[in-house]
C-alpha positions as CSV (number, residue, x, y, z in Angstrom):
1,M,0.0,0.0,0.0
2,I,1.0,3.6,-0.5
3,T,2.3,5.0,2.7
4,L,2.7,8.7,3.5
5,V,4.9,9.8,6.4
6,I,4.8,13.4,7.5
7,Y,6.5,14.7,10.6
8,D,7.3,17.7,12.7
9,I,10.4,17.0,14.7
10,S,12.0,19.9,16.6
11,D,15.6,18.5,17.0
12,D,17.7,19.0,13.9
13,K,19.8,15.8,14.5
14,D,16.7,13.7,15.1
15,R,14.9,15.1,12.1
16,S,17.9,14.2,9.9
17,K,18.1,10.7,11.3
18,L,14.4,10.2,10.8
19,A,14.7,11.3,7.1
20,E,17.5,8.8,6.7
21,L,15.5,6.0,8.3
22,L,12.6,6.7,5.9
23,M,14.9,6.6,2.9
24,N,16.2,3.3,4.1
25,Y,12.6,2.0,4.0
26,G,12.6,3.0,0.3
27,L,10.4,6.0,0.8
28,E,11.0,9.1,-1.4
29,R,10.9,12.7,-0.2
30,I,8.0,14.7,-1.5
31,Q,8.3,17.6,0.9
32,Y,10.9,18.7,3.4
33,S,9.1,16.7,6.1
34,G,7.1,14.4,3.9
35,F,7.8,11.0,2.3
36,K,5.8,8.5,0.3
37,G,6.3,5.0,-1.0
38,I,5.0,1.5,-1.1
39,L,5.2,-0.5,2.2
40,N,3.5,-3.7,3.1
41,T,1.5,-4.0,6.3
42,H,4.4,-5.5,8.3
43,D,7.0,-2.9,7.3
44,R,4.5,-0.1,8.0
45,L,3.9,-1.4,11.5
46,I,7.6,-1.8,12.2
47,L,8.2,1.7,10.9
48,A,5.5,3.1,13.1
49,K,7.2,1.6,16.1
50,E,10.7,2.8,15.0
51,V,9.7,6.4,14.5
52,R,8.5,6.7,18.1
53,R,12.0,7.3,19.3
54,F,12.2,10.5,17.4
55,V,9.1,12.0,19.2
56,T,10.9,13.5,22.2
57,G,9.4,17.0,22.5
58,D,5.9,18.1,23.4
59,R,5.4,19.5,19.9
60,D,7.0,16.5,18.0
61,S,4.8,14.2,15.9
62,V,5.0,11.7,13.1
63,Y,2.0,10.6,11.0
64,V,2.3,7.2,9.2
65,I,-0.7,7.2,6.8
66,R,-1.8,4.2,4.6
67,L,-3.6,5.1,1.4
68,C,-5.4,2.7,-0.8
69,K,-5.1,3.3,-4.6
70,E,-8.6,4.8,-4.8
71,C,-7.8,7.3,-2.0
72,A,-4.5,8.2,-3.6
73,S,-6.1,8.7,-7.0
74,L,-8.5,11.2,-5.4
75,C,-5.8,13.3,-3.8
76,Q,-5.5,16.9,-5.0
77,I,-1.9,18.0,-5.2
78,I,-1.3,21.7,-5.9
79,S,2.3,22.2,-7.0
80,S,4.3,24.0,-9.7
81,K,6.2,20.7,-10.2
82,E,4.8,17.3,-11.2
83,V,4.0,15.3,-8.2
84,T,2.2,11.9,-8.2
85,L,1.2,9.6,-5.5
86,I,0.3,6.7,-7.7
87,D,0.6,5.7,-11.4
88,K,-3.0,6.5,-12.4
89,S,-3.0,3.8,-15.1
90,Q,-2.9,1.3,-12.3
91,V,-6.1,2.6,-10.7
92,R,-9.4,0.9,-11.3
93,I,-12.3,2.6,-9.5
94,V,-15.4,0.4,-9.3
């Protein structure tokens, strides 16, 4: 499933380590604090456990969001550059 990870981490060092962890999971950066990619259920659950160590401040947060293909195809992305969550040719809405 498509997985979005967005975060707000106050510590610079932790924020960099979190970005590195997400890239190690094969996720690609789509915003400074946002990544997307395909993760299976097991990997998504393990990732959710791993990212907890980066939430150390009162204002820190990490969102790990699973999107089905239909939901991803309905997302509206406003950007001056081409951004896609999913290859729309792979979507079949019934």
